C-alpha positions as semicolon CSV with decimal commas, in nm:
position;residue;x (nm);y (nm);z (nm)
1;M;-2,103;-3,171;0,823
2;N;-2,179;-3,013;1,162
3;S;-1,856;-3,152;1,300
4;W;-1,667;-3,006;1,001
5;H;-1,818;-2,661;1,074
6;S;-1,747;-2,698;1,432
7;L;-1,382;-2,785;1,355
8;A;-1,345;-2,501;1,108
9;G;-1,507;-2,246;1,340
10;H;-1,277;-2,351;1,621
11;F;-0,974;-2,317;1,410
12;V;-1,080;-1,974;1,271
13;E;-1,158;-1,850;1,628
14;T;-0,837;-1,986;1,768
15;A;-0,630;-1,830;1,486
16;A;-0,813;-1,494;1,525
17;G;-0,768;-1,492;1,901
18;I;-0,387;-1,562;1,873
19;I;-0,342;-1,289;1,602
20;S;-0,554;-1,039;1,787
21;N;-0,320;-1,065;2,090
22;L;-0,008;-1,002;1,903
23;K;0,034;-0,643;2,036
24;I;0,334;-0,625;2,252
25;F;0,263;-0,280;2,404
26;E;-0,049;-0,183;2,581
27;K;0,045;0,186;2,600
28;A;0,225;0,424;2,362
29;L;0,607;0,398;2,379
30;L;0,756;0,740;2,471
31;G;0,404;0,889;2,497
32;L;0,378;1,267;2,448
33;E;0,327;1,452;2,779
34;D;0,259;1,110;2,953
35;S;-0,033;1,067;2,722
36;Y;-0,124;0,788;2,472
37;I;0,008;0,991;2,176
38;E;0,236;0,738;1,994
39;L;0,550;0,946;1,966
40;F;0,766;0,640;1,921
41;T;0,537;0,555;1,616
42;L;0,574;0,911;1,471
43;L;0,951;0,898;1,504
44;A;0,956;0,545;1,347
45;L;0,743;0,660;1,054
46;G;0,961;0,958;1,001
47;L;1,282;0,751;1,002
48;L;1,125;0,505;0,755
49;A;1,017;0,769;0,530
50;V;1,367;0,912;0,494
51;L;1,554;0,578;0,460
52;P;1,490;0,555;0,075
53;V;1,721;0,863;0,033
54;M;1,974;0,752;0,301
55;V;2,057;0,396;0,189
56;P;2,322;0,316;-0,080
57;A;2,145;0,307;-0,429
58;R;2,345;-0,003;-0,522
59;H;2,153;-0,213;-0,254
60;R;1,849;-0,006;-0,234
61;Q;1,600;-0,283;-0,312
62;I;1,736;-0,491;-0,016
63;W;1,702;-0,198;0,199
64;R;1,358;-0,147;0,083
65;H;1,251;-0,505;0,162
66;L;1,401;-0,467;0,511
67;T;1,213;-0,142;0,548
68;Q;0,883;-0,309;0,459
69;I;0,940;-0,579;0,711
70;L;1,018;-0,300;0,982
71;G;0,687;-0,136;0,866
72;I;0,483;-0,451;0,924
73;I;0,651;-0,496;1,267
74;C;0,583;-0,127;1,358
75;F;0,217;-0,132;1,264
76;V;0,132;-0,499;1,386
77;F;0,313;-0,495;1,719
78;I;0,343;-0,116;1,821
79;V;0,082;0,104;1,654
80;Y;-0,259;0,079;1,814
81;T;-0,454;0,369;1,682
82;C;-0,454;0,249;1,323
83;M;-0,743;0,059;1,173
84;G;-0,583;-0,019;0,831
85;V;-0,626;0,185;0,522
86;F;-0,988;0,260;0,602
87;G;-0,915;0,362;0,956
88;M;-0,640;0,605;0,848
89;I;-0,904;0,814;0,689
90;A;-1,156;0,767;0,965
91;N;-0,899;0,861;1,232
92;F;-0,801;1,177;1,041
93;F;-1,156;1,287;1,039
94;R;-1,220;1,204;1,397
95;G;-0,908;1,392;1,508
96;F;-1,019;1,685;1,290
97;Y;-1,347;1,699;1,471
98;E;-1,184;1,734;1,809
99;I;-0,959;2,020;1,728
100;G;-1,058;2,304;1,962
101;R;-1,237;2,080;2,193
102;E;-1,000;1,812;2,294
103;N;-0,672;1,885;2,127
104;I;-0,485;1,592;2,283
105;I;-0,749;1,364;2,157
106;A;-0,741;1,519;1,814
107;L;-0,362;1,454;1,814
108;Y;-0,409;1,110;1,921
109;F;-0,623;1,006;1,638
110;A;-0,479;1,228;1,354
111;S;-0,105;1,208;1,437
112;V;-0,039;0,895;1,249
113;P;-0,221;0,971;0,917
114;V;-0,097;1,329;0,927
115;T;0,268;1,215;0,970
116;I;0,214;0,991;0,669
117;L;0,062;1,258;0,454
118;A;0,337;1,506;0,549
119;T;0,613;1,273;0,465
120;S;0,431;1,206;0,138
121;L;0,410;1,576;0,070
122;L;0,789;1,604;0,113
123;F;0,911;1,270;-0,021
124;G;0,644;1,141;-0,249
125;P;0,442;0,807;-0,204
126;F;0,733;0,627;-0,027
127;F;0,473;0,491;0,217
128;C;0,314;0,275;-0,039
129;G;0,632;0,142;-0,175
130;W;0,837;0,107;0,134
131;I;0,632;0,105;0,450
132;C;0,256;0,007;0,404
133;P;0,201;-0,339;0,561
134;T;-0,106;-0,423;0,319
135;G;0,110;-0,343;0,013
136;S;0,409;-0,517;0,159
137;S;0,230;-0,835;0,224
138;Q;0,090;-0,837;-0,123
139;E;0,426;-0,777;-0,275
140;F;0,600;-1,045;-0,079
141;I;0,357;-1,310;-0,173
142;G;0,356;-1,185;-0,528
143;L;0,724;-1,268;-0,556
144;L;0,618;-1,629;-0,608
145;T;0,454;-1,551;-0,936
146;R;0,658;-1,267;-1,041
147;R;0,832;-1,440;-1,354
148;R;0,486;-1,565;-1,467
149;E;0,347;-1,215;-1,442
150;Q;0,625;-1,063;-1,643
151;K;0,577;-1,320;-1,919
152;R;0,217;-1,251;-1,946
153;R;0,288;-0,874;-1,952
154;R;0,529;-0,913;-2,241
155;A;0,260;-1,127;-2,417
156;G;-0,014;-0,856;-2,375
157;Y;-0,203;-1,039;-2,096
158;P;-0,372;-1,319;-2,296
159;F;-0,656;-1,503;-2,160
160;S;-0,528;-1,773;-1,903
161;W;-0,719;-2,079;-1,809
162;P;-0,484;-2,149;-1,507
163;M;-0,554;-1,783;-1,386
164;L;-0,919;-1,836;-1,421
165;A;-0,902;-2,163;-1,231
166;G;-0,709;-1,976;-0,951
167;I;-0,988;-1,712;-0,935
168;I;-1,257;-1,969;-0,902
169;L;-1,059;-2,133;-0,615
170;I;-1,016;-1,809;-0,436
171;S;-1,394;-1,739;-0,475
172;L;-1,488;-2,078;-0,336
173;L;-1,264;-2,012;-0,041
174;F;-1,428;-1,666;0,005
175;F;-1,776;-1,780;-0,019
176;S;-1,732;-2,090;0,202
177;W;-1,565;-1,890;0,468
178;L;-1,836;-1,619;0,435
179;Y;-2,113;-1,875;0,465
180;Y;-1,959;-2,018;0,786
181;L;-1,928;-1,667;0,937
182;S;-2,282;-1,590;0,848
183;R;-2,409;-1,872;1,061
184;T;-2,272;-1,712;1,378
185;R;-2,298;-1,348;1,300
186;I;-2,485;-1,077;1,112
187;F;-2,270;-0,858;0,899
188;F;-2,304;-0,499;0,961
189;I;-2,177;-0,192;0,784
190;E;-1,857;-0,208;0,995
191;D;-1,783;-0,532;0,824
192;A;-1,789;-0,354;0,485
193;T;-1,421;-0,495;0,427
194;V;-1,614;-0,811;0,318
195;Y;-1,817;-0,627;0,038
196;W;-1,487;-0,464;-0,084
197;T;-1,333;-0,811;-0,108
198;F;-1,632;-0,927;-0,305
199;I;-1,571;-0,633;-0,548
200;L;-1,216;-0,732;-0,569
201;L;-1,316;-1,083;-0,681
202;L;-1,523;-0,942;-0,957
203;L;-1,232;-0,722;-1,069
204;L;-1,023;-1,035;-1,101
205;Y;-1,279;-1,191;-1,330
206;L;-1,275;-0,880;-1,551
207;L;-0,908;-0,875;-1,557
208;V;-0,870;-1,231;-1,663
209;W;-1,072;-1,154;-1,966
210;R;-0,988;-0,807;-2,076
211;R;-0,705;-0,674;-1,873
212;P;-0,542;-0,447;-2,125
213;Q;-0,886;-0,288;-2,195
214;W;-1,009;-0,269;-1,837
215;D;-0,697;-0,195;-1,631
216;Q;-0,687;0,187;-1,639
217;K;-1,070;0,216;-1,612
218;L;-1,090;-0,001;-1,308
219;R;-0,813;0,192;-1,138
220;R;-1,074;0,476;-1,100
221;L;-1,250;0,263;-0,834
222;K;-0,993;0,401;-0,592
223;T;-1,179;0,734;-0,612
224;L;-1,515;0,570;-0,537
225;S;-1,362;0,371;-0,255
226;F;-1,218;0,697;-0,103
227;I;-1,563;0,884;-0,141
228;L;-1,734;0,599;0,041
229;I;-1,493;0,583;0,327
230;V;-1,484;0,957;0,369
231;A;-1,876;0,962;0,364
232;A;-1,870;0,689;0,643
233;A;-1,621;0,894;0,844
234;V;-1,819;1,216;0,823
235;M;-2,131;1,022;0,920
236;H;-1,936;0,862;1,207
237;V;-1,985;0,512;1,068
238;R;-1,701;0,279;1,171
239;I;-1,567;0,060;0,885
240;T;-1,283;-0,176;0,936
241;S;-1,039;-0,271;0,668
242;P;-0,815;-0,563;0,562
243;V;-0,549;-0,643;0,815
244;H;-0,744;-0,454;1,078
245;F;-0,727;-0,755;1,294
246;G;-0,351;-0,726;1,291
247;F;-0,338;-0,353;1,349
248;A;-0,560;-0,352;1,651
249;K;-0,600;-0,591;1,957
250;V;-0,947;-0,724;1,850
251;V;-1,098;-1,039;1,707
252;D;-1,226;-0,941;1,379
253;P;-1,308;-1,257;1,157
254;A;-1,431;-1,038;0,878
255;S;-1,103;-0,858;0,854
256;V;-0,918;-1,196;0,867
257;L;-1,119;-1,315;0,575
258;A;-1,062;-1,003;0,360
259;T;-0,693;-1,013;0,445
260;V;-0,648;-1,370;0,327
261;I;-0,830;-1,296;0,007
262;V;-0,637;-0,973;-0,071
263;V;-0,305;-1,141;-0,011
264;I;-0,390;-1,452;-0,208
265;A;-0,532;-1,249;-0,496
266;A;-0,197;-1,077;-0,522
267;L;-0,062;-1,411;-0,664
268;L;-0,273;-1,349;-0,968
269;V;-0,253;-0,963;-1,013
270;P;0,046;-0,794;-0,825
271;R;-0,062;-0,543;-0,553
272;V;-0,432;-0,583;-0,677
273;W;-0,567;-0,399;-0,369
274;C;-0,337;-0,103;-0,414
275;R;-0,410;-0,075;-0,772
276;Y;-0,786;-0,071;-0,780
277;L;-0,949;-0,039;-0,438
278;C;-0,712;0,135;-0,177
279;P;-0,865;0,470;-0,071
280;W;-0,551;0,561;0,122
281;R;-0,352;0,539;-0,192
282;L;-0,557;0,815;-0,337
283;A;-0,490;1,034;-0,030
284;I;-0,122;0,953;-0,063
285;N;-0,125;1,050;-0,426
286;W;-0,292;1,392;-0,344
287;A;-0,034;1,465;-0,087
288;S;0,259;1,372;-0,319
289;Q;0,144;1,552;-0,624
290;H;0,399;1,834;-0,558
291;S;0,652;1,652;-0,346
292;V;1,010;1,791;-0,368
293;R;1,151;1,442;-0,446
294;Q;1,061;1,309;-0,788
295;I;1,163;1,070;-1,054
296;R;1,279;1,243;-1,361
297;Y;1,289;1,109;-1,715
298;V;1,596;1,181;-1,932
299;P;1,474;1,101;-2,286
300;D;1,810;1,182;-2,448
301;V;1,969;0,873;-2,299
302;C;1,681;0,643;-2,295
303;T;1,713;0,355;-2,542
304;S;1,351;0,236;-2,492
305;C;1,468;-0,101;-2,376
306;G;1,144;-0,157;-2,180
307;I;1,321;-0,279;-1,871
308;C;1,168;-0,015;-1,645
309;T;0,821;-0,110;-1,786
310;Q;0,890;-0,483;-1,694
311;E;1,036;-0,399;-1,343
312;C;0,720;-0,184;-1,227
313;E;0,476;-0,423;-1,057
314;V;0,194;-0,165;-1,062
315;E;0,245;-0,070;-1,420
316;A;0,320;0,288;-1,349
317;V;0,588;0,329;-1,597
318;R;0,556;0,327;-1,982
319;N;0,898;0,329;-2,142
320;G;1,048;0,573;-1,901
321;R;0,726;0,783;-1,863
322;I;0,613;0,772;-1,505
323;I;0,241;0,781;-1,424
324;P;0,250;0,981;-1,091
325;R;-0,088;0,889;-0,969
326;E;0,007;0,513;-0,992
327;C;0,364;0,533;-0,886
328;N;0,464;0,367;-0,541
329;M;0,805;0,516;-0,541
330;C;0,961;0,170;-0,490
331;L;1,246;0,292;-0,720
332;R;1,283;-0,040;-0,895
333;C;1,260;0,128;-1,231
334;V;1,527;0,373;-1,132
335;D;1,762;0,103;-1,010
336;A;1,707;-0,130;-1,302
337;C;1,744;0,126;-1,577
338;P;2,086;0,035;-1,755
339;E;2,126;0,383;-1,909
340;K;2,022;0,585;-1,590
341;A;1,753;0,754;-1,794
342;L;1,544;0,775;-1,465
343;L;1,681;0,983;-1,190
344;L;1,569;1,052;-0,839
345;V;1,601;1,432;-0,796
346;D;1,508;1,704;-0,555
347;V;1,295;1,955;-0,748
348;W;1,308;2,230;-0,475
349;D;1,682;2,294;-0,545
350;Q;1,678;2,382;-0,922
351;A;2,015;2,566;-0,881
352;A;2,170;2,227;-0,750
353;C;2,002;2,043;-1,040
354;K;2,162;2,274;-1,284
355;S;2,504;2,252;-1,120
356;G;2,479;1,869;-1,112
357;V;2,483;1,825;-0,741
358;A;2,123;1,731;-0,678
359;Y;2,060;1,400;-0,510
360;P;2,196;1,114;-0,727
361;A;1,962;0,833;-0,813
362;A;2,231;0,579;-0,859
363;D;2,584;0,731;-0,856
364;A;2,777;1,049;-0,891
365;G;2,827;0,997;-1,264
366;N;2,459;1,087;-1,314
367;A;2,549;1,456;-1,243
368;A;2,618;1,541;-1,601
369;R;2,299;1,391;-1,731
370;K;2,107;1,561;-1,448
371;A;2,258;1,895;-1,547
372;K;2,172;1,835;-1,911
373;Y;1,817;1,753;-1,835
374;A;1,771;2,056;-1,597
375;K;1,872;2,280;-1,879
């Protein structure tokens, strides 16, 4: 038994050490005024944010997946001020505290989260659907079970013994791994990502039994998660998040454990972390409430075929009706709609909408429908 623990420990430490040294750059590329301000990162995030409206609508989902890969590369190999979804919030507050005292330090910590919030304010929650490394990792692995998930959705999410067995296996992995780590370290508040992961496991058990009844109620946990992270940031308590070990050049076994569980859990519930526990998703939602680029529903041409509902992996669409607080702006519903009843429009140019020259969601033939809706 001891030899097994020793071998497992050596494997975990080796893997964590390799991953923690993935960072290619020790200093910010194109630093602002010869500082560590990540000007290259800010430019990259800005470019990734506008790509959704630049790429051809016909192949938009291919471009989206490429953008997700670029987002992972950008955050894992280049960005080094980010500590994950928790760190975004913590860095924002840390930078806010430094305003007026050390403005360059304030910009250093707040620049990345402020850039993401600013692009969300303009273009909506594209960061979640096109860039976020945590969400992208979940989505990519979720492709393996996408067809099964769509069948279960059409059936109303009945109880599934195979799904329950999968949750039990994930739980065994989590507690075995946690037991090993507890033999060599004491978990502090900064390792709270482990506690969030435990809550995630409890959510999976609830969802396998009563998903239709509990889904919307459990999504409110994002608010509680946000409050806890903000409280920790205000009290200057450092809390790392899933994928932190990949975002920073550190050995963080608790973050490795949380990341593995979050990604594997997405095989059972697509983007489970984004749906129920991500606090940064709540901040993105706040910033994108009044974004100038939105998805509009054209009821006159909708046939209630349900394709948009099936295509949305976070269940933010109900027969053409978008739930803004849950939408990731992946635009799969827009691209899949056979009647073009969902349109991507610029709401800041009402005159253009009425004249039919606003941004076309799929092709120029949508102009007539868009003008009709604007009236």
